[in-house]
N, C-alpha and C positions, 0 to 999 in steps of 0.2 A: 263373281257372286253365285252362291248356291241357294236356291229356293226350295223349301219343302212345301209342296202343293197338295192340299187336301180339299175334299168337297163332300157334300151330302152326308153330314154327320148324323142327322136324324135322331137326336137325343142320346146318342151313344157316348155316355160319359166315360166308359171304359176305354174307348178309342182315344179320347182326349188325354187320358192318363198316360198313354204311350208316347205322346208327342215329345216330351223332354228326351227320352231315349233315342227317338228317331233324329231329333235335332243334333244330338251329340254324335250318333253313329254316322250321319252323313255330313257333318260339319256345316250345317245349314246356317246361313246368315239372316234368313227371313222366313216366316211362314205366311203363305197366302191361302186363304180359304174362300172357295167359290160357292158358298151358300148352302141353304137347307140345314140350318142349325136346329130349329124347331123348339129347343128348350134353352132357358136362360142359364142352366147349370153349366152347359158346355162353353158358353161365352165367358162365364166367370173363371173357368179353368184357363183361359188364355192369359189371364193376368199373371199366372205362375210360370210362364214360359221364359227361358233365358235369352230369347231373341225377340225382336219386334214381330208383330203380326198385322197383316192388312186383310180386309175382307169385304165381300158384298153379301147381301142377303139373297136367299133363293125364293122360288115361287111358293114354297111351303112356309115361309117365314112371315109372321104377321107384323103389324106396325110396332108392336112392343119389342120384338127382336130387332127390328131396324133401328129403333130409338136406342136400345141398349148397346148396339154396336157403335153408334155414334158417341154415346156417353163414355164408352171404354176407349175411345180414340182410335179404333181400328177400321171403321167404315171408310170406304173410298167411293161410295155410290154417288155418281154424278160429280166426282171430284178427281183431282190429280194429286198424287203424293210422290215426293222425291225420296229415293232411297238407294244408296250405293251407286250413285251416278246415273240411275235410271228413273224414268217417270212412269208411274203406275196410274192407269186411267180405269175407273170402275163403272160397270153397268149392273145395277141390281136386277133381281129376278122378278120383282113386282113393278108395276108402272114402267114397263120396259121402254116404251116409246119415248117417254119423258127422259129417261136416263140415256137413251141412245142420242137424243138431240144434244144433251149436255156433253156427252162424250165426244161427239163430233166437233163441237166448238173447241174442246181441249186438244183433240188430235190435230186440228188445223195448225196449232202453234207448237207441236211436238216434233222432235227429231225422230223419224221412224226407227233408226238404228238404236235409239236409246229409250224406246217406248215399249211398255208391256201392258197389253189390254187385258183386263180382268172382268169376266162376266159369269153369271150362273149358266145362261143358255149357250150352247155351242153354235157355231156357224152352220148354216144349212148346207146339205149335200156334201158332207165330209165323212171320214171314217169314224168320227167321234160323235155323230148325231143319229145313228141308226137305232131305232126302237122297233121292237117286235120283228126283228130280223130283216125288215125291208123298208120300213117307213123312215124317211129322213125328217126328223122332228126338230132340227135346229132352226134358227131364225135367219131369214133372208136378209134382214136389216143388219145383223151382225156380220154376215158374210160380205155385204156391200161395204161396210166400214173397213173391214180388213183389206178388201181388194182396192179400195180407194186410197187408204192411208198407209198400208203396209207396215204395221208395227212389227217389231222384232219377234215378239212372242205373244201368243194369246192363250190365257189360262181359263178353262171353263169346267163345267161339270154337267149335272142335271140328268143326262141319259146314262143310267147305271150300267146297262149292258154294252155300252160302246166305249168302254175304257180303252184308251190308246193314244197314239201320236200320229199327227198328219201334218202336211204342209199346205198352205194356201198362198200361192205366189211365193214370196220370200218369207212368209210368216210361219213360224213353228206353232202348231196348235196342239194343246195337251188337255186331255180329259183323264184325270187320275183314277176314276172309278169311285164308288162310295166308300168313304172312310169308316162308315158304320160296319163295314165288312173287313176293314183293315187295309184297304187299298190306298195307295198314295203314289206320288211322283216326285222325283228330285230333278230340278231344272238347273243345268249348268248354263248360266246366262251368256257368258262371253263366248262359249263354244256353240251356243244355240243348239243344245242337245238335252234330251230328257231320258231318264231311266224310270221305268215303272217298278213298283215294289209292293209287297204285302207284309204286314206285321200280324203276328198272332195276337188276338185280343184275349183279355182275361176271361 
């Protein structure tokens, strides 16, 4: 399975318009968005995609955005969703402690080799959570979940300047960078490998 992973759209409708091209170009089976939509227009654009989408809201997304994601059937905040033989477990960017508790209950009954953790915030003290060049701004609680349950892959965002790939134990951790600037990642799930990319926006 191939996942097109994007994050931090920040109202950039022009970036959403590029998604069908990227899906086709990379033969993606699924799109995963790790938060910070901020505008409902970009969520409505997900309905036009040729493949399914799964998402969590970000810290910049209000309750209206969270509700709209649920109405569109793409939200996995505090939930698990099966796709392509894998279980996706979501942690939203608001009320994080509540979502972490729900995610832990789901992870307890998940096969780590078949589990993909999806959150807005990255895990603490990794290559993908460094803000302002030296500050590790990721969440210790998410790192603890990964270390305890060892999901196959963790998809996150939030820290724009720490776009990259890391490993935490046996878990592949990916922050694709802000899609508002054209950054994205393609995840080859079976190979447990990620490639970073950038698309020119209109």
